[in-house]
MMTF fields as JSON, N, C-alpha, C and O atoms, coordinates in Angstrom:
{
  "mmtfVersion": "1.0.0",
  "mmtfProducer": "UNKNOWN",
  "numBonds": 439,
  "numAtoms": 440,
  "numGroups": 110,
  "numChains": 1,
  "numModels": 1,
  "chainsPerModel": [1],
  "groupsPerChain": [110],
  "chainIdList": ["A"],
  "bondAtomList": [4, 2, 8, 6, 12, 10, 16, 14, 20, 18, 24, 22, 28, 26, 32, 30, 36, 34, 40, 38, 44, 42, 48, 46, 52, 50, 56, 54, 60, 58, 64, 62, 68, 66, 72, 70, 76, 74, 80, 78, 84, 82, 88, 86, 92, 90, 96, 94, 100, 98, 104, 102, 108, 106, 112, 110, 116, 114, 120, 118, 124, 122, 128, 126, 132, 130, 136, 134, 140, 138, 144, 142, 148, 146, 152, 150, 156, 154, 160, 158, 164, 162, 168, 166, 172, 170, 176, 174, 180, 178, 184, 182, 188, 186, 192, 190, 196, 194, 200, 198, 204, 202, 208, 206, 212, 210, 216, 214, 220, 218, 224, 222, 228, 226, 232, 230, 236, 234, 240, 238, 244, 242, 248, 246, 252, 250, 256, 254, 260, 258, 264, 262, 268, 266, 272, 270, 276, 274, 280, 278, 284, 282, 288, 286, 292, 290, 296, 294, 300, 298, 304, 302, 308, 306, 312, 310, 316, 314, 320, 318, 324, 322, 328, 326, 332, 330, 336, 334, 340, 338, 344, 342, 348, 346, 352, 350, 356, 354, 360, 358, 364, 362, 368, 366, 372, 370, 376, 374, 380, 378, 384, 382, 388, 386, 392, 390, 396, 394, 400, 398, 404, 402, 408, 406, 412, 410, 416, 414, 420, 418, 424, 422, 428, 426, 432, 430, 436, 434],
  "bondOrderList": [1, 1, 1, 1, 1, 1, 1, 1, 1, 1, 1, 1, 1, 1, 1, 1, 1, 1, 1, 1, 1, 1, 1, 1, 1, 1, 1, 1, 1, 1, 1, 1, 1, 1, 1, 1, 1, 1, 1, 1, 1, 1, 1, 1, 1, 1, 1, 1, 1, 1, 1, 1, 1, 1, 1, 1, 1, 1, 1, 1, 1, 1, 1, 1, 1, 1, 1, 1, 1, 1, 1, 1, 1, 1, 1, 1, 1, 1, 1, 1, 1, 1, 1, 1, 1, 1, 1, 1, 1, 1, 1, 1, 1, 1, 1, 1, 1, 1, 1, 1, 1, 1, 1, 1, 1, 1, 1, 1, 1],
  "groupList": [{"groupName": "MET", "atomNameList": ["N", "CA", "C", "O"], "elementList": ["N", "C", "C", "O"], "formalChargeList": [0, 0, 0, 0], "bondAtomList": [1, 0, 2, 1, 3, 2], "bondOrderList": [1, 1, 2], "singleLetterCode": "M", "chemCompType": "L-PEPTIDE LINKING"}, {"groupName": "ALA", "atomNameList": ["N", "CA", "C", "O"], "elementList": ["N", "C", "C", "O"], "formalChargeList": [0, 0, 0, 0], "bondAtomList": [1, 0, 2, 1, 3, 2], "bondOrderList": [1, 1, 2], "singleLetterCode": "A", "chemCompType": "L-PEPTIDE LINKING"}, {"groupName": "TRP", "atomNameList": ["N", "CA", "C", "O"], "elementList": ["N", "C", "C", "O"], "formalChargeList": [0, 0, 0, 0], "bondAtomList": [1, 0, 2, 1, 3, 2], "bondOrderList": [1, 1, 2], "singleLetterCode": "W", "chemCompType": "L-PEPTIDE LINKING"}, {"groupName": "SER", "atomNameList": ["N", "CA", "C", "O"], "elementList": ["N", "C", "C", "O"], "formalChargeList": [0, 0, 0, 0], "bondAtomList": [1, 0, 2, 1, 3, 2], "bondOrderList": [1, 1, 2], "singleLetterCode": "S", "chemCompType": "L-PEPTIDE LINKING"}, {"groupName": "LEU", "atomNameList": ["N", "CA", "C", "O"], "elementList": ["N", "C", "C", "O"], "formalChargeList": [0, 0, 0, 0], "bondAtomList": [1, 0, 2, 1, 3, 2], "bondOrderList": [1, 1, 2], "singleLetterCode": "L", "chemCompType": "L-PEPTIDE LINKING"}, {"groupName": "PRO", "atomNameList": ["N", "CA", "C", "O"], "elementList": ["N", "C", "C", "O"], "formalChargeList": [0, 0, 0, 0], "bondAtomList": [1, 0, 2, 1, 3, 2], "bondOrderList": [1, 1, 2], "singleLetterCode": "P", "chemCompType": "L-PEPTIDE LINKING"}, {"groupName": "VAL", "atomNameList": ["N", "CA", "C", "O"], "elementList": ["N", "C", "C", "O"], "formalChargeList": [0, 0, 0, 0], "bondAtomList": [1, 0, 2, 1, 3, 2], "bondOrderList": [1, 1, 2], "singleLetterCode": "V", "chemCompType": "L-PEPTIDE LINKING"}, {"groupName": "LYS", "atomNameList": ["N", "CA", "C", "O"], "elementList": ["N", "C", "C", "O"], "formalChargeList": [0, 0, 0, 0], "bondAtomList": [1, 0, 2, 1, 3, 2], "bondOrderList": [1, 1, 2], "singleLetterCode": "K", "chemCompType": "L-PEPTIDE LINKING"}, {"groupName": "THR", "atomNameList": ["N", "CA", "C", "O"], "elementList": ["N", "C", "C", "O"], "formalChargeList": [0, 0, 0, 0], "bondAtomList": [1, 0, 2, 1, 3, 2], "bondOrderList": [1, 1, 2], "singleLetterCode": "T", "chemCompType": "L-PEPTIDE LINKING"}, {"groupName": "GLN", "atomNameList": ["N", "CA", "C", "O"], "elementList": ["N", "C", "C", "O"], "formalChargeList": [0, 0, 0, 0], "bondAtomList": [1, 0, 2, 1, 3, 2], "bondOrderList": [1, 1, 2], "singleLetterCode": "Q", "chemCompType": "L-PEPTIDE LINKING"}, {"groupName": "GLY", "atomNameList": ["N", "CA", "C", "O"], "elementList": ["N", "C", "C", "O"], "formalChargeList": [0, 0, 0, 0], "bondAtomList": [1, 0, 2, 1, 3, 2], "bondOrderList": [1, 1, 2], "singleLetterCode": "G", "chemCompType": "PEPTIDE LINKING"}, {"groupName": "ARG", "atomNameList": ["N", "CA", "C", "O"], "elementList": ["N", "C", "C", "O"], "formalChargeList": [0, 0, 0, 0], "bondAtomList": [1, 0, 2, 1, 3, 2], "bondOrderList": [1, 1, 2], "singleLetterCode": "R", "chemCompType": "L-PEPTIDE LINKING"}, {"groupName": "PHE", "atomNameList": ["N", "CA", "C", "O"], "elementList": ["N", "C", "C", "O"], "formalChargeList": [0, 0, 0, 0], "bondAtomList": [1, 0, 2, 1, 3, 2], "bondOrderList": [1, 1, 2], "singleLetterCode": "F", "chemCompType": "L-PEPTIDE LINKING"}, {"groupName": "ILE", "atomNameList": ["N", "CA", "C", "O"], "elementList": ["N", "C", "C", "O"], "formalChargeList": [0, 0, 0, 0], "bondAtomList": [1, 0, 2, 1, 3, 2], "bondOrderList": [1, 1, 2], "singleLetterCode": "I", "chemCompType": "L-PEPTIDE LINKING"}, {"groupName": "HIS", "atomNameList": ["N", "CA", "C", "O"], "elementList": ["N", "C", "C", "O"], "formalChargeList": [0, 0, 0, 0], "bondAtomList": [1, 0, 2, 1, 3, 2], "bondOrderList": [1, 1, 2], "singleLetterCode": "H", "chemCompType": "L-PEPTIDE LINKING"}, {"groupName": "ASN", "atomNameList": ["N", "CA", "C", "O"], "elementList": ["N", "C", "C", "O"], "formalChargeList": [0, 0, 0, 0], "bondAtomList": [1, 0, 2, 1, 3, 2], "bondOrderList": [1, 1, 2], "singleLetterCode": "N", "chemCompType": "L-PEPTIDE LINKING"}, {"groupName": "ASP", "atomNameList": ["N", "CA", "C", "O"], "elementList": ["N", "C", "C", "O"], "formalChargeList": [0, 0, 0, 0], "bondAtomList": [1, 0, 2, 1, 3, 2], "bondOrderList": [1, 1, 2], "singleLetterCode": "D", "chemCompType": "L-PEPTIDE LINKING"}, {"groupName": "CYS", "atomNameList": ["N", "CA", "C", "O"], "elementList": ["N", "C", "C", "O"], "formalChargeList": [0, 0, 0, 0], "bondAtomList": [1, 0, 2, 1, 3, 2], "bondOrderList": [1, 1, 2], "singleLetterCode": "C", "chemCompType": "L-PEPTIDE LINKING"}, {"groupName": "GLU", "atomNameList": ["N", "CA", "C", "O"], "elementList": ["N", "C", "C", "O"], "formalChargeList": [0, 0, 0, 0], "bondAtomList": [1, 0, 2, 1, 3, 2], "bondOrderList": [1, 1, 2], "singleLetterCode": "E", "chemCompType": "L-PEPTIDE LINKING"}],
  "groupTypeList": [0, 1, 2, 3, 4, 5, 6, 7, 8, 9, 6, 10, 5, 11, 12, 9, 13, 6, 14, 10, 12, 10, 4, 6, 13, 15, 6, 16, 1, 9, 4, 10, 1, 16, 6, 6, 6, 11, 9, 10, 6, 8, 13, 10, 15, 7, 10, 16, 10, 10, 5, 3, 5, 6, 13, 10, 16, 10, 6, 3, 13, 10, 3, 10, 1, 17, 6, 13, 10, 1, 4, 8, 13, 10, 1, 9, 1, 11, 13, 10, 3, 15, 1, 6, 6, 4, 14, 16, 6, 5, 7, 10, 1, 3, 6, 6, 10, 15, 5, 10, 11, 6, 4, 1, 1, 11, 3, 1, 18, 6],
  "groupIdList": [1, 2, 3, 4, 5, 6, 7, 8, 9, 10, 11, 12, 13, 14, 15, 16, 17, 18, 19, 20, 21, 22, 23, 24, 25, 26, 27, 28, 29, 30, 31, 32, 33, 34, 35, 36, 37, 38, 39, 40, 41, 42, 43, 44, 45, 46, 47, 48, 49, 50, 51, 52, 53, 54, 55, 56, 57, 58, 59, 60, 61, 62, 63, 64, 65, 66, 67, 68, 69, 70, 71, 72, 73, 74, 75, 76, 77, 78, 79, 80, 81, 82, 83, 84, 85, 86, 87, 88, 89, 90, 91, 92, 93, 94, 95, 96, 97, 98, 99, 100, 101, 102, 103, 104, 105, 106, 107, 108, 109, 110],
  "secStructList": [7, 7, 3, 3, 7, 7, 6, 6, 1, 3, 3, 7, 6, 6, 7, 3, 3, 3, 1, 7, 6, 6, 3, 3, 3, 7, 6, 6, 7, 3, 3, 7, 6, 6, 7, 3, 3, 3, 6, 6, 7, 3, 3, 3, 7, 1, 1, 6, 6, 7, 7, 7, 7, 3, 3, 7, 6, 6, 7, 3, 3, 7, 6, 6, 7, 3, 3, 3, 1, 1, 7, 3, 3, 7, 6, 6, 7, 3, 3, 7, 6, 6, 7, 3, 3, 7, 1, 7, 5, 7, 6, 6, 3, 3, 3, 3, 6, 6, 6, 6, 3, 3, 3, 3, 3, 7, 7, 6, 6, 7],
  "xCoordList": [76.878, 76.424, 76.962, 78.17, 76.097, 76.499, 76.471, 75.401, 77.656, 77.746, 79.101, 80.033, 79.205, 80.441, 80.813, 80.102, 81.938, 82.5, 84.002, 84.734, 84.474, 85.895, 86.77, 86.405, 87.906, 88.813, 89.307, 89.662, 89.34, 89.825, 88.753, 89.062, 87.52, 86.441, 86.696, 87.048, 86.519, 86.705, 85.479, 84.39, 85.668, 84.578, 84.998, 86.08, 84.133, 84.425, 84.245, 83.77, 84.627, 84.498, 83.036, 82.13, 82.845, 81.53, 80.535, 79.324, 81.043, 80.196, 79.457, 80.055, 78.16, 77.364, 76.579, 75.898, 76.684, 75.899, 74.866, 75.217, 73.587, 72.51, 71.93, 71.424, 71.994, 71.507, 72.112, 71.399, 73.397, 74.157, 73.882, 74.545, 72.944, 72.703, 72.349, 71.49, 73.013, 72.711, 73.295, 72.929, 74.172, 74.777, 75.892, 76.749, 75.87, 76.919, 77.347, 76.534, 78.639, 79.182, 80.382, 81.304, 80.364, 81.435, 82.728, 82.711, 83.837, 85.155, 85.417, 86.156, 84.833, 85.081, 84.112, 84.255, 83.135, 82.205, 82.956, 83.95, 82.462, 83.046, 81.936, 80.922, 82.136, 81.134, 81.709, 82.814, 80.961, 81.408, 81.269, 81.018, 81.436, 81.321, 79.86, 78.959, 79.642, 78.316, 77.265, 76.076, 77.678, 76.736, 76.177, 76.911, 74.862, 74.195, 73.55, 72.795, 73.853, 73.207, 72.551, 73.014, 71.483, 70.72, 70.748, 71.354, 70.106, 70.168, 69.686, 68.783, 70.332, 69.916, 70.284, 69.798, 71.125, 71.503, 72.588, 73.51, 72.456, 73.477, 73.95, 73.142, 75.255, 75.874, 76.931, 77.945, 76.697, 77.619, 77.558, 76.965, 78.197, 78.266, 77.296, 76.729, 77.117, 76.177, 76.792, 76.068, 78.112, 78.79, 80.21, 80.713, 80.857, 82.224, 83.124, 83.216, 83.776, 84.719, 84.096, 84.817, 82.777, 82.109, 82.211, 82.561, 81.906, 81.997, 80.94, 79.853, 81.287, 80.41, 79.971, 80.566, 78.948, 78.409, 79.383, 80.285, 79.148, 79.808, 78.701, 77.77, 78.806, 77.781, 78.295, 79.362, 77.543, 77.952, 77.83, 77.328, 78.29, 78.25, 76.821, 75.949, 76.591, 75.31, 74.156, 73.0, 74.436, 73.374, 72.851, 73.619, 71.539, 70.882, 70.246, 69.467, 70.584, 70.083, 69.248, 69.747, 67.97, 67.024, 67.229, 67.903, 66.646, 66.808, 66.336, 65.321, 67.103, 66.751, 67.01, 66.722, 67.542, 67.779, 68.948, 69.879, 68.885, 69.965, 70.395, 69.577, 71.675, 72.263, 73.311, 74.355, 73.022, 73.789, 74.289, 73.517, 75.586, 76.15, 76.958, 77.274, 77.289, 78.117, 77.239, 76.809, 76.982, 76.098, 76.609, 77.462, 76.062, 76.423, 75.171, 74.157, 75.251, 74.18, 74.643, 75.651, 73.918, 74.299, 74.236, 73.53, 74.983, 75.035, 73.64, 72.778, 73.44, 72.203, 70.977, 69.851, 71.178, 70.048, 69.543, 70.263, 68.299, 67.684, 67.201, 66.462, 67.625, 67.202, 66.244, 66.629, 65.01, 63.992, 64.206, 64.923, 63.574, 63.653, 63.195, 62.178, 63.948, 63.674, 63.719, 63.296, 64.217, 64.376, 65.475, 66.442, 65.32, 66.34, 66.823, 66.118, 68.029, 68.559, 69.565, 70.575, 69.263, 70.113, 70.617, 71.35, 70.232, 70.616, 71.064, 70.795, 71.746, 72.205, 71.04, 69.907, 71.351, 70.37, 70.896, 72.031, 70.092, 70.563, 70.759, 70.189, 71.567, 71.803, 70.469, 69.615, 70.3, 69.126, 67.837, 66.782, 67.892, 66.674, 66.285, 67.118, 65.021, 64.515, 64.118, 63.5, 64.471, 64.207, 63.471, 63.844, 62.42, 61.668, 61.323, 61.358, 60.988, 60.427, 61.412, 62.628, 60.817, 61.567, 60.936, 59.87, 61.565, 62.849, 62.736, 61.664, 63.856, 63.875, 63.472, 63.901, 62.642, 62.248, 62.392, 62.138, 62.8, 63.022, 61.683, 60.875, 61.447, 60.22, 60.391, 59.546, 61.484, 61.667, 63.101, 63.795, 63.522, 64.818, 64.538, 63.691, 65.272, 65.101, 65.806, 66.659, 65.448, 66.05, 67.526, 68.003, 68.256, 69.707, 70.168, 71.296, 69.345, 69.786, 69.828, 70.264, 69.393, 69.396, 70.796, 71.022],
  "yCoordList": [-22.772, -24.153, -24.785, -24.76, -25.346, -25.965, -27.476, -28.085, -28.085, -29.536, -29.976, -29.177, -31.268, -31.805, -33.095, -34.097, -33.05, -34.231, -34.189, -33.516, -34.913, -34.866, -35.316, -36.224, -34.684, -34.961, -36.414, -36.934, -37.076, -38.459, -39.506, -40.696, -39.095, -40.039, -40.691, -40.01, -42.013, -42.747, -42.563, -43.042, -41.865, -41.572, -42.002, -41.644, -42.778, -43.254, -42.176, -41.079, -42.496, -41.527, -41.187, -41.988, -39.989, -39.477, -39.354, -39.409, -39.189, -38.926, -37.618, -36.643, -37.592, -36.41, -35.97, -36.771, -34.682, -34.069, -33.174, -32.25, -33.453, -32.648, -31.802, -32.355, -30.5, -29.6, -29.996, -30.488, -29.792, -30.313, -29.748, -30.151, -28.84, -28.234, -29.301, -30.15, -29.25, -30.155, -31.553, -32.445, -31.768, -33.08, -33.337, -32.481, -34.535, -34.914, -36.34, -37.264, -36.509, -37.838, -38.07, -37.256, -39.189, -39.534, -39.822, -40.347, -39.481, -39.688, -41.16, -41.453, -42.091, -43.525, -44.186, -45.373, -43.447, -44.008, -44.284, -43.627, -45.267, -45.599, -45.536, -46.223, -44.706, -44.533, -44.975, -44.577, -45.798, -46.319, -45.316, -44.133, -45.808, -44.988, -44.645, -45.426, -43.476, -43.053, -42.953, -43.122, -42.683, -42.498, -41.079, -40.125, -40.95, -39.652, -39.456, -40.309, -38.325, -37.978, -36.606, -35.742, -36.436, -35.198, -34.473, -34.959, -33.332, -32.479, -33.195, -34.031, -32.827, -33.328, -34.764, -35.318, -35.392, -36.796, -36.892, -36.077, -37.91, -38.233, -39.655, -40.582, -39.826, -41.146, -41.207, -40.512, -42.043, -42.019, -43.237, -44.26, -43.098, -44.204, -43.973, -42.891, -45.021, -44.927, -44.273, -43.85, -44.186, -43.577, -43.227, -43.664, -42.458, -42.035, -43.229, -44.153, -43.204, -44.248, -45.537, -46.47, -45.614, -46.822, -46.963, -46.008, -48.155, -48.378, -47.589, -47.313, -47.238, -46.451, -47.267, -48.304, -46.816, -47.55, -47.666, -46.85, -48.727, -48.925, -48.847, -49.652, -47.885, -47.626, -48.135, -47.723, -49.025, -49.617, -48.67, -47.554, -49.123, -48.34, -48.065, -48.927, -46.858, -46.514, -46.341, -46.381, -46.15, -45.976, -44.54, -43.59, -44.401, -43.098, -42.935, -43.783, -41.833, -41.598, -40.326, -39.245, -40.463, -39.355, -38.369, -38.665, -37.203, -36.117, -36.532, -37.209, -36.105, -36.349, -37.759, -38.048, -38.64, -40.018, -40.094, -39.29, -41.077, -41.359, -42.8, -43.717, -42.994, -44.322, -44.432, -43.781, -45.268, -45.224, -46.605, -47.564, -46.706, -47.902, -48.769, -48.391, -49.955, -50.924, -51.703, -52.818, -51.112, -51.763, -51.542, -50.691, -52.332, -52.231, -51.975, -52.654, -50.992, -50.706, -51.28, -50.833, -52.266, -52.927, -52.007, -50.998, -52.37, -51.591, -51.382, -52.258, -50.214, -49.84, -49.747, -49.687, -49.735, -49.591, -48.157, -47.233, -47.989, -46.669, -46.505, -47.341, -45.419, -45.112, -43.928, -42.857, -44.115, -43.084, -41.907, -42.001, -40.803, -39.602, -39.89, -40.549, -39.394, -39.507, -40.93, -41.161, -41.885, -43.25, -43.272, -42.515, -44.139, -44.348, -45.786, -46.73, -45.94, -47.264, -47.675, -47.005, -48.805, -49.308, -50.72, -51.276, -51.314, -52.688, -52.753, -51.841, -53.828, -54.012, -53.928, -54.291, -53.437, -53.336, -54.136, -53.923, -55.058, -55.876, -55.056, -53.978, -55.595, -54.997, -54.769, -55.654, -53.555, -53.241, -53.027, -52.86, -53.026, -52.875, -51.41, -50.515, -51.181, -49.86, -49.903, -50.868, -48.858, -48.807, -47.517, -46.443, -47.627, -46.459, -46.611, -47.712, -45.489, -45.516, -45.375, -45.317, -45.322, -45.226, -46.185, -45.888, -47.32, -47.755, -48.181, -48.557, -48.113, -48.444, -49.894, -50.802, -50.097, -51.457, -51.601, -50.665, -52.778, -53.056, -53.268, -54.085, -52.524, -52.69, -53.746, -54.627, -53.656, -54.567, -54.476, -53.485, -55.536, -55.515, -55.402, -56.11, -54.488, -54.3, -55.415, -56.11, -55.578, -56.635, -56.384, -55.261, -57.432, -57.389, -56.472, -55.982, -56.22, -55.391, -53.901, -53.112, -53.495, -52.077, -51.644, -50.48],
  "zCoordList": [36.876, 36.926, 38.207, 38.443, 39.026, 40.283, 40.147, 40.13, 40.048, 39.981, 40.485, 40.579, 40.813, 41.361, 40.643, 40.723, 39.941, 39.282, 39.535, 38.809, 40.572, 40.902, 39.735, 38.987, 39.59, 38.48, 38.489, 37.432, 39.638, 39.737, 39.427, 39.371, 39.228, 38.925, 37.571, 36.608, 37.496, 36.244, 35.354, 35.672, 34.238, 33.316, 31.918, 31.451, 31.244, 29.904, 28.85, 29.144, 27.621, 26.528, 26.245, 26.475, 25.745, 25.326, 26.481, 26.268, 27.693, 28.859, 28.607, 28.152, 28.9, 28.61, 29.837, 30.478, 30.152, 31.216, 30.545, 29.811, 30.801, 30.241, 31.38, 32.356, 31.272, 32.325, 33.669, 34.544, 33.841, 34.968, 36.335, 37.29, 36.485, 37.793, 38.837, 38.599, 39.981, 41.09, 40.945, 41.711, 40.007, 39.773, 40.793, 41.015, 41.414, 42.362, 42.049, 42.073, 41.753, 41.456, 42.362, 42.408, 43.082, 44.016, 43.274, 42.161, 43.89, 43.295, 42.973, 42.033, 43.725, 43.52, 42.545, 42.251, 42.042, 41.053, 39.748, 39.436, 38.996, 37.699, 36.658, 36.777, 35.634, 34.593, 33.261, 32.894, 32.534, 31.254, 30.128, 30.353, 28.916, 27.709, 27.43, 27.733, 26.854, 26.382, 27.48, 27.21, 28.699, 29.806, 29.742, 29.486, 29.977, 29.988, 31.354, 31.82, 31.996, 33.268, 33.133, 32.388, 33.86, 33.803, 35.147, 36.101, 35.225, 36.404, 37.659, 37.628, 38.767, 40.066, 40.366, 41.352, 39.554, 39.762, 40.834, 40.884, 41.691, 42.678, 42.432, 42.364, 42.301, 42.168, 43.255, 43.18, 44.273, 45.394, 46.279, 45.936, 47.444, 48.39, 49.54, 49.688, 50.356, 51.478, 52.709, 53.61, 52.758, 53.895, 53.534, 52.498, 54.355, 54.071, 53.787, 54.595, 52.652, 52.282, 51.788, 51.435, 51.754, 51.277, 49.77, 49.077, 49.256, 47.817, 47.05, 47.556, 45.825, 44.96, 43.748, 43.456, 43.046, 41.897, 40.72, 40.53, 39.944, 38.657, 37.611, 37.624, 36.716, 35.711, 34.364, 33.912, 33.727, 32.462, 31.279, 31.414, 30.122, 28.891, 28.441, 28.55, 27.934, 27.338, 28.291, 27.87, 29.563, 30.56, 30.517, 30.37, 30.646, 30.697, 32.075, 32.511, 32.761, 34.11, 34.109, 33.798, 34.461, 34.447, 35.572, 36.559, 35.421, 36.396, 37.792, 37.955, 38.78, 40.163, 40.674, 41.835, 39.841, 40.266, 41.247, 41.187, 42.154, 43.092, 42.892, 42.958, 42.648, 42.483, 43.583, 43.527, 44.589, 45.833, 46.241, 46.275, 46.551, 47.168, 46.239, 45.111, 46.747, 46.024, 45.055, 45.35, 43.911, 42.951, 41.534, 41.282, 40.622, 39.21, 38.396, 38.56, 37.521, 36.572, 35.238, 34.69, 34.709, 33.477, 32.264, 32.267, 31.231, 29.993, 29.414, 29.495, 28.834, 28.144, 29.054, 28.56, 30.372, 31.294, 31.275, 30.898, 31.688, 31.817, 33.248, 33.768, 33.874, 35.234, 35.129, 34.659, 35.559, 35.434, 36.366, 37.363, 36.024, 36.852, 38.274, 38.492, 39.225, 40.661, 41.202, 42.335, 40.434, 40.946, 42.002, 41.918, 42.991, 44.009, 43.86, 44.215, 43.332, 42.998, 44.065, 44.282, 44.735, 45.814, 45.55, 46.368, 44.409, 44.069, 42.616, 41.835, 42.261, 40.886, 39.904, 40.221, 38.699, 37.621, 36.436, 36.009, 35.893, 34.773, 33.496, 33.329, 32.62, 31.311, 30.598, 30.561, 30.025, 29.231, 29.998, 29.386, 31.325, 32.129, 32.286, 32.14, 32.583, 32.947, 34.413, 34.863, 35.163, 36.588, 36.922, 36.453, 37.738, 38.189, 39.664, 40.212, 40.3, 41.637, 42.771, 42.588, 43.976, 45.215, 46.219, 46.757, 46.484, 45.948, 44.484, 44.009, 43.79, 42.367, 42.116, 42.828, 41.095, 40.719, 39.202, 38.444, 38.792, 37.381, 36.694, 37.135, 35.601, 34.832, 33.749, 33.592, 33.005, 31.871, 31.389, 31.614, 30.723, 30.033, 28.551, 28.008, 27.89, 26.453, 25.702, 26.255, 24.453, 23.635, 23.409, 23.573, 23.031, 22.885, 21.757, 21.807, 20.746, 19.618, 19.939, 19.1, 21.117, 21.479, 21.801, 22.132]
}
């Protein structure tokens, strides 16, 4: 299995890697509880030493997605396969495309 998750990366409980091939997560990224990532996902910074994403609790990240830079992904958000996320994502939102665009925010009971 070819993937990179540095031991110093802040990862919450119940973090799940589904088909981890090609996964790259920056050492400075912060991942909350119950985060799920799939194959080919990149979570990192825009340049050496730059800030990395903060991923909220319960976020699901689809295969091939890139989450890059000083941004926050709100709790319970969904990042679609192959989306390129360069800006903050609200809680409960779904994001697709390149560049990533918010489709909708799910209801609070989710």
